[in-house]
N, CA, C and O atoms as a Maestro MAE file, in Angstrom:
{
 s_m_m2io_version
 :::
 2.0.0
}

f_m_ct {
 s_m_title
 :::
 protein
 m_atom[160] {
  # First column is atom index #
  i_m_mmod_type
  r_m_x_coord
  r_m_y_coord
  r_m_z_coord
  i_m_residue_number
  s_m_chain_name
  s_m_pdb_residue_name
  s_m_pdb_atom_name
  i_m_atomic_number
  :::
  1 25 37.867 103.516 102.205 1 A "MET " " N  " 7
  2 3 38.833 102.531 102.658 1 A "MET " " CA " 6
  3 2 40.118 103.265 103.059 1 A "MET " " C  " 6
  4 15 40.572 104.175 102.365 1 A "MET " " O  " 8
  5 25 40.679 102.858 104.167 2 A "GLU " " N  " 7
  6 3 41.926 103.459 104.619 2 A "GLU " " CA " 6
  7 2 43.072 103.031 103.709 2 A "GLU " " C  " 6
  8 15 43.063 101.937 103.143 2 A "GLU " " O  " 8
  9 25 44.043 103.903 103.581 3 A "ARG " " N  " 7
  10 3 45.190 103.622 102.727 3 A "ARG " " CA " 6
  11 2 45.929 102.355 103.176 3 A "ARG " " C  " 6
  12 15 46.342 101.546 102.345 3 A "ARG " " O  " 8
  13 25 46.091 102.188 104.494 4 A "GLU " " N  " 7
  14 3 46.797 101.015 105.016 4 A "GLU " " CA " 6
  15 2 46.035 99.727 104.692 4 A "GLU " " C  " 6
  16 15 46.632 98.703 104.358 4 A "GLU " " O  " 8
  17 25 44.714 99.801 104.796 5 A "GLU " " N  " 7
  18 3 43.885 98.634 104.487 5 A "GLU " " CA " 6
  19 2 43.995 98.282 103.005 5 A "GLU " " C  " 6
  20 15 44.116 97.113 102.641 5 A "GLU " " O  " 8
  21 25 43.953 99.296 102.166 6 A "LEU " " N  " 7
  22 3 44.085 99.079 100.731 6 A "LEU " " CA " 6
  23 2 45.438 98.452 100.410 6 A "LEU " " C  " 6
  24 15 45.512 97.494 99.640 6 A "LEU " " O  " 8
  25 25 46.506 98.988 100.995 7 A "GLN " " N  " 7
  26 3 47.851 98.456 100.742 7 A "GLN " " CA " 6
  27 2 47.946 97.005 101.190 7 A "GLN " " C  " 6
  28 15 48.556 96.186 100.502 7 A "GLN " " O  " 8
  29 25 47.356 96.679 102.327 8 A "ALA " " N  " 7
  30 3 47.385 95.307 102.834 8 A "ALA " " CA " 6
  31 2 46.655 94.362 101.876 8 A "ALA " " C  " 6
  32 15 47.112 93.246 101.629 8 A "ALA " " O  " 8
  33 25 45.528 94.812 101.343 9 A "GLN " " N  " 7
  34 3 44.775 93.968 100.412 9 A "GLN " " CA " 6
  35 2 45.540 93.779 99.102 9 A "GLN " " C  " 6
  36 15 45.528 92.689 98.529 9 A "GLN " " O  " 8
  37 25 46.203 94.830 98.629 10 A "ILE " " N  " 7
  38 3 47.002 94.728 97.409 10 A "ILE " " CA " 6
  39 2 48.185 93.790 97.634 10 A "ILE " " C  " 6
  40 15 48.494 92.957 96.783 10 A "ILE " " O  " 8
  41 25 48.846 93.929 98.784 11 A "ASP " " N  " 7
  42 3 49.972 93.040 99.100 11 A "ASP " " CA " 6
  43 2 49.537 91.583 99.118 11 A "ASP " " C  " 6
  44 15 50.233 90.716 98.591 11 A "ASP " " O  " 8
  45 25 48.376 91.314 99.729 12 A "GLU " " N  " 7
  46 3 47.866 89.943 99.788 12 A "GLU " " CA " 6
  47 2 47.518 89.438 98.391 12 A "GLU " " C  " 6
  48 15 47.773 88.277 98.070 12 A "GLU " " O  " 8
  49 25 46.946 90.287 97.571 13 A "LEU " " N  " 7
  50 3 46.607 89.917 96.201 13 A "LEU " " CA " 6
  51 2 47.871 89.572 95.415 13 A "LEU " " C  " 6
  52 15 47.897 88.575 94.693 13 A "LEU " " O  " 8
  53 25 48.907 90.379 95.549 14 A "MET " " N  " 7
  54 3 50.174 90.107 94.861 14 A "MET " " CA " 6
  55 2 50.803 88.813 95.374 14 A "MET " " C  " 6
  56 15 51.383 88.054 94.598 14 A "MET " " O  " 8
  57 25 50.691 88.558 96.687 15 A "ARG " " N  " 7
  58 3 51.229 87.323 97.253 15 A "ARG " " CA " 6
  59 2 50.511 86.104 96.671 15 A "ARG " " C  " 6
  60 15 51.147 85.116 96.305 15 A "ARG " " O  " 8
  61 25 49.167 86.186 96.589 16 A "GLN " " N  " 7
  62 3 48.387 85.076 96.046 16 A "GLN " " CA " 6
  63 2 48.753 84.813 94.593 16 A "GLN " " C  " 6
  64 15 48.874 83.661 94.177 16 A "GLN " " O  " 8
  65 25 48.930 85.877 93.825 17 A "TYR " " N  " 7
  66 3 49.285 85.725 92.412 17 A "TYR " " CA " 6
  67 2 50.687 85.138 92.280 17 A "TYR " " C  " 6
  68 15 50.925 84.245 91.467 17 A "TYR " " O  " 8
  69 25 51.605 85.649 93.086 18 A "GLY " " N  " 7
  70 3 52.980 85.152 93.053 18 A "GLY " " CA " 6
  71 2 53.086 83.692 93.454 18 A "GLY " " C  " 6
  72 15 53.942 82.966 92.949 18 A "GLY " " O  " 8
  73 25 52.225 83.263 94.355 19 A "ALA " " N  " 7
  74 3 52.233 81.878 94.831 19 A "ALA " " CA " 6
  75 2 51.452 80.952 93.901 19 A "ALA " " C  " 6
  76 15 51.425 79.739 94.107 19 A "ALA " " O  " 8
  77 25 50.818 81.526 92.878 20 A "GLY " " N  " 7
  78 3 50.064 80.708 91.937 20 A "GLY " " CA " 6
  79 2 48.689 80.308 92.441 20 A "GLY " " C  " 6
  80 15 48.064 79.402 91.891 20 A "GLY " " O  " 8
  81 25 48.211 80.979 93.489 21 A "GLU " " N  " 7
  82 3 46.895 80.646 94.040 21 A "GLU " " CA " 6
  83 2 45.761 81.205 93.186 21 A "GLU " " C  " 6
  84 15 44.654 80.668 93.197 21 A "GLU " " O  " 8
  85 25 46.031 82.273 92.450 22 A "ILE " " N  " 7
  86 3 45.034 82.855 91.552 22 A "ILE " " CA " 6
  87 2 45.693 83.084 90.194 22 A "ILE " " C  " 6
  88 15 46.913 83.217 90.104 22 A "ILE " " O  " 8
  89 25 44.883 83.128 89.143 23 A "ASP " " N  " 7
  90 3 45.436 83.341 87.805 23 A "ASP " " CA " 6
  91 2 45.477 84.836 87.468 23 A "ASP " " C  " 6
  92 15 44.976 85.670 88.222 23 A "ASP " " O  " 8
  93 25 46.073 85.148 86.342 24 A "GLY " " N  " 7
  94 3 46.247 86.536 85.936 24 A "GLY " " CA " 6
  95 2 44.941 87.275 85.753 24 A "GLY " " C  " 6
  96 15 44.841 88.456 86.085 24 A "GLY " " O  " 8
  97 25 43.948 86.600 85.232 25 A "GLU " " N  " 7
  98 3 42.650 87.240 85.011 25 A "GLU " " CA " 6
  99 2 41.998 87.611 86.345 25 A "GLU " " C  " 6
  100 15 41.459 88.708 86.496 25 A "GLU " " O  " 8
  101 25 42.050 86.705 87.291 26 A "THR " " N  " 7
  102 3 41.491 86.968 88.622 26 A "THR " " CA " 6
  103 2 42.255 88.099 89.295 26 A "THR " " C  " 6
  104 15 41.657 88.988 89.902 26 A "THR " " O  " 8
  105 25 43.570 88.064 89.186 27 A "TYR " " N  " 7
  106 3 44.421 89.109 89.758 27 A "TYR " " CA " 6
  107 2 44.041 90.477 89.202 27 A "TYR " " C  " 6
  108 15 43.863 91.436 89.953 27 A "TYR " " O  " 8
  109 25 43.921 90.556 87.892 28 A "GLN " " N  " 7
  110 3 43.602 91.825 87.244 28 A "GLN " " CA " 6
  111 2 42.224 92.332 87.662 28 A "GLN " " C  " 6
  112 15 42.060 93.517 87.951 28 A "GLN " " O  " 8
  113 25 41.240 91.446 87.696 29 A "ARG " " N  " 7
  114 3 39.875 91.843 88.062 29 A "ARG " " CA " 6
  115 2 39.834 92.348 89.508 29 A "ARG " " C  " 6
  116 15 39.234 93.387 89.787 29 A "ARG " " O  " 8
  117 25 40.459 91.627 90.406 30 A "ARG " " N  " 7
  118 3 40.447 92.037 91.816 30 A "ARG " " CA " 6
  119 2 41.208 93.338 92.029 30 A "ARG " " C  " 6
  120 15 40.808 94.173 92.841 30 A "ARG " " O  " 8
  121 25 42.304 93.508 91.297 31 A "MET " " N  " 7
  122 3 43.079 94.746 91.430 31 A "MET " " CA " 6
  123 2 42.235 95.937 90.956 31 A "MET " " C  " 6
  124 15 42.253 97.001 91.575 31 A "MET " " O  " 8
  125 25 41.504 95.750 89.866 32 A "MET " " N  " 7
  126 3 40.631 96.809 89.369 32 A "MET " " CA " 6
  127 2 39.543 97.136 90.406 32 A "MET " " C  " 6
  128 15 39.224 98.304 90.628 32 A "MET " " O  " 8
  129 25 38.988 96.111 91.027 33 A "GLU " " N  " 7
  130 3 37.957 96.325 92.048 33 A "GLU " " CA " 6
  131 2 38.526 97.114 93.232 33 A "GLU " " C  " 6
  132 15 37.885 98.031 93.746 33 A "GLU " " O  " 8
  133 25 39.735 96.743 93.654 34 A "LEU " " N  " 7
  134 3 40.358 97.434 94.778 34 A "LEU " " CA " 6
  135 2 40.650 98.889 94.458 34 A "LEU " " C  " 6
  136 15 40.349 99.778 95.255 34 A "LEU " " O  " 8
  137 25 41.234 99.133 93.296 35 A "THR " " N  " 7
  138 3 41.606 100.503 92.967 35 A "THR " " CA " 6
  139 2 40.375 101.377 92.723 35 A "THR " " C  " 6
  140 15 40.382 102.561 93.057 35 A "THR " " O  " 8
  141 25 39.320 100.802 92.144 36 A "SER " " N  " 7
  142 3 38.123 101.605 91.931 36 A "SER " " CA " 6
  143 2 37.401 101.876 93.252 36 A "SER " " C  " 6
  144 15 36.824 102.948 93.428 36 A "SER " " O  " 8
  145 25 37.426 100.927 94.174 37 A "SER " " N  " 7
  146 3 36.781 101.155 95.471 37 A "SER " " CA " 6
  147 2 37.548 102.183 96.293 37 A "SER " " C  " 6
  148 15 36.958 102.886 97.113 37 A "SER " " O  " 8
  149 25 38.834 102.273 96.082 38 A "ALA " " N  " 7
  150 3 39.646 103.248 96.826 38 A "ALA " " CA " 6
  151 2 39.358 104.678 96.398 38 A "ALA " " C  " 6
  152 15 39.537 105.611 97.182 38 A "ALA " " O  " 8
  153 25 38.910 104.859 95.150 39 A "ARG " " N  " 7
  154 3 38.637 106.205 94.640 39 A "ARG " " CA " 6
  155 2 37.322 106.757 95.181 39 A "ARG " " C  " 6
  156 15 37.125 107.972 95.201 39 A "ARG " " O  " 8
  157 25 36.442 105.899 95.609 40 A "GLU " " N  " 7
  158 3 35.115 106.329 96.066 40 A "GLU " " CA " 6
  159 2 35.154 106.931 97.445 40 A "GLU " " C  " 6
  160 15 34.119 107.340 97.970 40 A "GLU " " O  " 8
  :::
 }
 m_bond[159] {
  # First column is bond index #
  i_m_from
  i_m_to
  i_m_order
  :::
  1 1 2 1
  2 2 3 1
  3 3 4 2
  4 3 5 1
  5 5 6 1
  6 6 7 1
  7 7 8 2
  8 7 9 1
  9 9 10 1
  10 10 11 1
  11 11 12 2
  12 11 13 1
  13 13 14 1
  14 14 15 1
  15 15 16 2
  16 15 17 1
  17 17 18 1
  18 18 19 1
  19 19 20 2
  20 19 21 1
  21 21 22 1
  22 22 23 1
  23 23 24 2
  24 23 25 1
  25 25 26 1
  26 26 27 1
  27 27 28 2
  28 27 29 1
  29 29 30 1
  30 30 31 1
  31 31 32 2
  32 31 33 1
  33 33 34 1
  34 34 35 1
  35 35 36 2
  36 35 37 1
  37 37 38 1
  38 38 39 1
  39 39 40 2
  40 39 41 1
  41 41 42 1
  42 42 43 1
  43 43 44 2
  44 43 45 1
  45 45 46 1
  46 46 47 1
  47 47 48 2
  48 47 49 1
  49 49 50 1
  50 50 51 1
  51 51 52 2
  52 51 53 1
  53 53 54 1
  54 54 55 1
  55 55 56 2
  56 55 57 1
  57 57 58 1
  58 58 59 1
  59 59 60 2
  60 59 61 1
  61 61 62 1
  62 62 63 1
  63 63 64 2
  64 63 65 1
  65 65 66 1
  66 66 67 1
  67 67 68 2
  68 67 69 1
  69 69 70 1
  70 70 71 1
  71 71 72 2
  72 71 73 1
  73 73 74 1
  74 74 75 1
  75 75 76 2
  76 75 77 1
  77 77 78 1
  78 78 79 1
  79 79 80 2
  80 79 81 1
  81 81 82 1
  82 82 83 1
  83 83 84 2
  84 83 85 1
  85 85 86 1
  86 86 87 1
  87 87 88 2
  88 87 89 1
  89 89 90 1
  90 90 91 1
  91 91 92 2
  92 91 93 1
  93 93 94 1
  94 94 95 1
  95 95 96 2
  96 95 97 1
  97 97 98 1
  98 98 99 1
  99 99 100 2
  100 99 101 1
  101 101 102 1
  102 102 103 1
  103 103 104 2
  104 103 105 1
  105 105 106 1
  106 106 107 1
  107 107 108 2
  108 107 109 1
  109 109 110 1
  110 110 111 1
  111 111 112 2
  112 111 113 1
  113 113 114 1
  114 114 115 1
  115 115 116 2
  116 115 117 1
  117 117 118 1
  118 118 119 1
  119 119 120 2
  120 119 121 1
  121 121 122 1
  122 122 123 1
  123 123 124 2
  124 123 125 1
  125 125 126 1
  126 126 127 1
  127 127 128 2
  128 127 129 1
  129 129 130 1
  130 130 131 1
  131 131 132 2
  132 131 133 1
  133 133 134 1
  134 134 135 1
  135 135 136 2
  136 135 137 1
  137 137 138 1
  138 138 139 1
  139 139 140 2
  140 139 141 1
  141 141 142 1
  142 142 143 1
  143 143 144 2
  144 143 145 1
  145 145 146 1
  146 146 147 1
  147 147 148 2
  148 147 149 1
  149 149 150 1
  150 150 151 1
  151 151 152 2
  152 151 153 1
  153 153 154 1
  154 154 155 1
  155 155 156 2
  156 155 157 1
  157 157 158 1
  158 158 159 1
  159 159 160 2
  :::
 }
}
């Protein structure tokens, strides 16, 4: 995954969490998925 793509996905995830569209558990799980996929 490109760094810019990863950053865009993280920004969107933070926006969704900040807007209350997703809960903390969902936020944490998705963030873990994103960061682990970036290492591969």
